[in-house]
N, C-alpha and C positions, 0 to 999 in steps of 0.2 A: 610630827610623828616620829617615834623612836626608830633608830636605824634598823633594828631587828625586824620590825613590822614592815618598814619600807622595802627591805630586801625580800621579805616573804612575798609581798605583793608584786614586786618586780619579777621574782622567780615565777610566780603564778602566771603573769602576763607573758613571760618568755615561753611558757608552755602552751600558749593559747592555740597553737596549731598542732598539738601533739597528744590529743586525748581520745579516750573512748568513753561510752555513755555513762550515765543515765540519771533519771530523776526518780525519787521515791514514788511508787504507785501502790495504793492500797485499794485494789479493785474488787475485793470481796469483804464481807464482814470480818473474816479472819485475816485479811491483808496478806494472802498467800501469793500475790503476784511476784514475779521475778523482778526485783527492784534493786538497783545498785546506785552507787555514788559515782560522780565523775572521776575517772582515773587520769592522773597526770603523768603517767609513765612516759619515760623519754623515748624518743624515736629519732632517726636520722632522716626520715622522709618528710616531705612537705605535707601539710594537712589537706585532706579532702574536705569538701564543704560540709559534709555531714559530721565529720569529726570536730570541726570548728563549732558547729551548732551545739553539739553535746557539751563541749568544754565551756561554752558561754555560760552554762548553768553553774559550773565551778567558780567562774569569775564572779557571778552574781552573788554567790554565797559570801564571798569576801567583801563585796561592796555593801551588802546589807549589814555586815558586822560593823561598818564604820560610818555609813552615810545616814543622814536623817530621812528616813523613808516616809513619804506622805501616804498614810493609810486611809484611803477614802474609796470604798468599793464602787461608789457611783461614778467618781471621776475615772477610776481605773477601768470600769466597764466602757465608759465613753471612749477613752484613748484606744482601748483594744478593739472597739467597733470600727474606729477610723482606720486602724491598721488592717483589719479584716477587709475593709472595702478596697484598700490600696493593694493588698497582697496579690490578688490574681493578675495584676497588671505590672508587678514589680520584678518579675523574673526570679522569685525565690522558691518556686515550686510549692511543695506541700509543707515546707518547714515554717512553722509558726514562730515568730519571734516572741521572746519573753519580754514583757513590758514592766518597767518599774517607774514609779513616780517619786520624785525627790522633793522634800519639803524645803525649798530654797527659793528666795525671791530673785536669784540671779537668772538672767536670760540664758538658758542653755538646754540643749538636748544632745544626745550622743548615741552612737551605735558601737557596740563592742563585737569583735569577731566572735562568731558562734551564735549570732542571733539574739542579741540583747539590745533593746531600745530603752533609753532613759529619757524622761521628760521632767524638767523642773516646773514647779508651780509658777515660777516667774515667766515661763513662756506664754502661759495664758494671759498674764498681765500685759505682756508686750503685744500680743496678737489680738487686735480688737475685732477680728472676723475669723470665722471658722476656716476658710480656705487658706488663710495665712498660716495658721497653725498646722494645717494638713500639709502645706508645702514643705515644712521642716521635716515632718514624718516621712514624706515621700522621698526627700533627699537622703535621709538616713537609711531608708530601705534600699535606695540605689547603691549606697556604699556596701551594704551587706550582700546584695545580689551579685555584685561584681567582684566580691572577695578582694577588695582593695588592700586589706592588710596582708593577705597571703601573697598577692602579686607584688606588693612592695617588698615583702620579705625575700622573695625569690631574687629580686634585683639587688638588694643591699643587705644581705642577711647579717653580716658582721657589724653593721652600724645601726640598722633600723630596729632590730628586735630589742636590744637594750634600751634604745630611746623610747620605743613603744611601752616597754615595761615601766619606765620612769614616768611616762605620760599618764599611764593608768593609775600609778600611785599618787601622782599629783591631782588627778581627778578626784580621788577619794579624799584627799586633804581639803580640796576646795568644797566638795559636797558636805564635808563634816564641819564646815565653818572656818576653814583655814584661809579662805578667800584668796588674796593676792599671793600668799605664800605657796599655795598649791598651784596656782596659775604660773607663778614664776618657775617652780620646779618643772612643770610640764613643758614650758617654753624653753627653759635652759637646757633641758635634755636633748633638744633638737640641734644644739649648736654644732655638734660634730658632723652632722650630715645634711644640714638644711640647705647649704649652697648647692650640693650635688642633686638634692631631691626636689628642689623648689619647683622646677618645671613639671616634674613627674606628679607632685602633689596637686598642682594646679590642674593637671590633666584629669586626675581622679575626681576633683571637685566638679569639674565641668561635666565629666561623664555621669556622676551622681545627679547633677542638676538635670541633665537631659533625660535620664531614666525617670527621675521624679516628676518632671513636667509631663512626660508621656503617660505615666501612671495616673497623675491627677486628672488629665483630660479624659482618659478612658473611664475613670471612676466617676466622672461627672463633677469634678471640682475645677474651678477656674485656674488655669496654669499661670495667668498673669498675676495671681496672688503671690507667687514666688518672687516675681520682680518687685512687687510692692513691698514685700518683706525685706528684700535686700536694700531697697531705697530707704526704708525706715531705719534699718540698722546703720546705714551710712550717716543718716541725720543724727542718730543717737550718739555715734562716736564723735561727730562734730560738736554736738552740744556738751558732751562730757570732756571736751578738751583732748580728744585723741585716746581716751582710755576705753578700749573696746570691751564688750561683754564677753563672757566665757565662750559663747558659741563662736564668735568671730576669731578667737585665738586659734581654734582648731579648724575653722572653716573661713579663711580670709575672703572678704568680698572685694573684688576689683571691678573697675569700670568695664573692662573687657568681659568679665564674667557676667555682669549684669546685662550688657549688650547682647551677649550670646544667648542668654536666657530669654531676653525680650524677643529676639528674632525667632527663636525656637517656639515660644508660646504663640506667636502670630500664625505659625504654620499648622498648629494643632486644631483638630476638630473636637469640640466638647461633647462628651458622651451624655447620656440621659442624666439630667440633674435631679437628685432626690431632695425633696424639701423636708428637712427635719425641724422646721420652725425655729423657735428660739432656743433649741436644746443647747447649742454651744454656749450661748450667753448665760444660761443657767449654770452650766458647769464652770464657766469663767467666774461667775459670782462666788462659787464655792472656793475656787483658787484664790481669788482676791481676799476672801474672808480668812483664809489660812495665812496669807502674806501679811494682812493687817489685823491679826487676831487681837492685838492689844488695843487697837482703836478701830472697831468695825465700821465706824462712820466714814473712815478714809476709803474703805472698799466701796461704799455706796456713792461717795463723791466721784471716785474714779469711774465707776460704771456709768454714772450719769453724764460725766464729761465726754465719754466716748460714744455717747448716743445709743446706748443699749436699749432694746425694746422695753416697754413698760412692764411686760410680764417678767422680765429678768429683774427689774427693779423691785417688783412686788415679791418675787421669790427671795431675793436677798433680804428684803425687809422682814419677811417671815422668819428667816434663819436668825437674824439679829434679835427679833422679838422673842423667839424661843430661848435664845441665850440669856435674855433678860428675865426669863421666868414666866412670861405670859404665854403658856402653852396653848390655851384655848384660842387666842387670837391668831397665833401662828398656824394652827391647824385649820382654822376657818379660811385663811388666805390660801393655804396650800390646797385645800379641798376645792375652793373656787377655781384655782388655776387648773387643777386636774379635770374639772368639768369642761373648762374651755379648751384644754389640750389633752384629750383622752388618749392619744397615742404616745404620750411621753411617759415612759415607765418610771422615770426618775421622780416624778411628782408624788405619786402615792407611796413610793419607797421612802422619799424624804419625810412625808407625813408620819409613816410608821417609825422612822428613826427619831423624829421629834418626840413622839409619844414614848418611845423606849427610854430616851435620855431623860425624860421627865419622870421616870419610874412608873409609867402607866403600861405595865407589861402585858396585861390582858388585851388592852386596846392595840398595842403593837402587834401582838400575835394575830388578832382578828384582822387588822389591816393588811398584814403580810399575806395571810392565807387568802383573803379576798383578792388581792392582786395576783397571787400565783395561780388562782383558778383561771384568770384571764391571760396571764403572761407567765406560764410555768417555767420558762427558761431564763428568767431574769435573775441573775446571780446575786445582785445586792439584796433583793427581797428574800431570797433563800437564806443568805447568810444572816440577815437580821432576824428572820424567823427562828433560826437555830439559836441565836444569841438570846432572844427573848424567851424561848422555851426553856432555857437553862434556869430561869427564875420560877418556872411553873411545873414543867414536866421534863426532867432530865433524860428520861428514857426516849421520849420523842425527839428531844434535842440531839441525842446521840445518833438516832437514825438519820435525821436531816443533815447533820454535819458530817457524818461518815460518808454519805452519798456525795456531798459537796466536795469532800477531800479527794474523792476519786477523780472528779472533774478538774479540781484546782490543786494538783499534787505538788505544785511549786509555790504555794501560798502559805507563808509562815503563820499569818493571822488565822487562817482556817484551822491549822493544827493546834494553835493555842486554844481556840474554842473547843475543838474536838477533845483535847486533853481534859478540859474542865468537864465536858459532858460525860466522858468516860469515868472520871472520878465520882461524879455525882450520881451516876447510874450503877455504881459498885462494880466497875471494871478497872480496878486500880492498876493492874499490870498493863493493860492497853493504854491507860491514861499516861503512865510514865513513858511508854513507847512513843505516844503522840508528842509528849514534851521533848523527847529526844529528837524526833523528826523536826520539830520546830527549831531546836537549837542548831542542828546541822544545816538546815536551810538558811539559818541566820549567821553562818560562818563560825559557830562556836563548837568545833568538833570535839574538843576535850570535854567540855561540859556535856555534850551529847552522849559521849561514851559513858561518863559517870551516871548519867540519867538511865541509860540502858542497864547498867549494873543493878541499880535500884529496881528497875522494871522486872528484871529476871528474878530477883529475890522475892518480890511481891507476887509475881505470877506463880512461882513455885509454891509459895504459902497458900495461894488460892487454888492450887491444883489444876491450873489451866495449862495443859500441855501444849495446846495450839499456840497460845501466847508465848510460852517459853521458847518454842521452836522458832517462831518469827523473830523474837527478840535476839536470839543467838545469831540468826542469819544477818540481821541488820547490824549487830555489833561487829561481826566479822567485816562487813562492808565498811563500817566506820573506821575500824582499825587499819584496814588496807589504805584507805584514803588518807588517814593521818600519817602513816609511815611514808607514803609517797611525798606528801607535803614536806616532811622533815628533811628529805634529801636535798631540798632546794633552799633551805634556810641559810 
């Protein structure tokens, strides 16, 4: 990574406790809501938790600009639903973390100050049961709820903040494919303060474990799964000759930590367990297919070796069959699974996705609409309906995607589709504005500003005064954001 980019990322991380809000919200057809960008203005005070939460969105923009994002609405919905189940028991109040999925086979998950949770596809590959994956999410939520970053900063401000900045830059290198170089940078940045902070860091890890264990038990997940996950990680390190996965570099597992978690888990009473059937294993199949996209049969072999339910094996087989061009056979399998498991929303949504990817747009629209009549809140189906309607009725696509953008105003993929729908329904000014929003959400603020200049010119030619006003407002927000960023280059 060039030095200039690294310094910019380090500066962004340095300001993780010094920000004011917000995210773009387009809450009416005219998008007149008061929406701003995260401000990185300097301050001498320590962050309040809500300020950290808002600035997490700024960090996410930079992360998206560099990291390989795993764009899978079905997997995204699954992780968000797991976070939602844990959230009431994690001490985070009403602040909903922003979840991002990373297309990486590395075993890793992370929490960024300000309410960002990241999950690599590789975590699904490692965790062969749902409660193990949930244990990692619960642990990361524990870090966020206790504001460990801010507490550590208060204790060692002169050493920890620069180190945290470099660690975040290293995280981006690793996520972008830099692998060991990024990990080495992250670990090397700790050299100046690791000796002083070691016991403190261990205390933070232990505290996050205990909060995570409690949250798991109250939410109906088996807290002993966290212990099993730790043991499996230890075995992995041993088999790899002492080369730990990314997750263990920032979350070291010691025997005392495992023992403490084991003792704590034994004392907890499990809440009401909700049976989601094979849902986790189906999502895991999707993750394995991403990891082994060049050789899908490796995904099938891995799933079979881990003893996955037959329904998950059939689901993966349908996805592979669809990729091979046999759409009818894939749909027959998916429809049969949907009849067996009528409560799993991802099954009819997957069938609609398979039809769409085969160019059967009318069928994709019909399948999505049929599902939404029964499950109107299922986001992957709504997004697919909007995308399919782009091929048949851009006006309807515009309405569907505009409404979706109000709900998912931090989702760049939704704004990409919205921009296309605006253009195809002869709303060129709004289309360029949507492209600008996509660009700023993806960390490309200069490109976003240039896009808004085009948007304003087009909106003026169209005589759309409402669009012109909104574009001018957003351009001002974008300029302020860029100027503040430049101070820290």
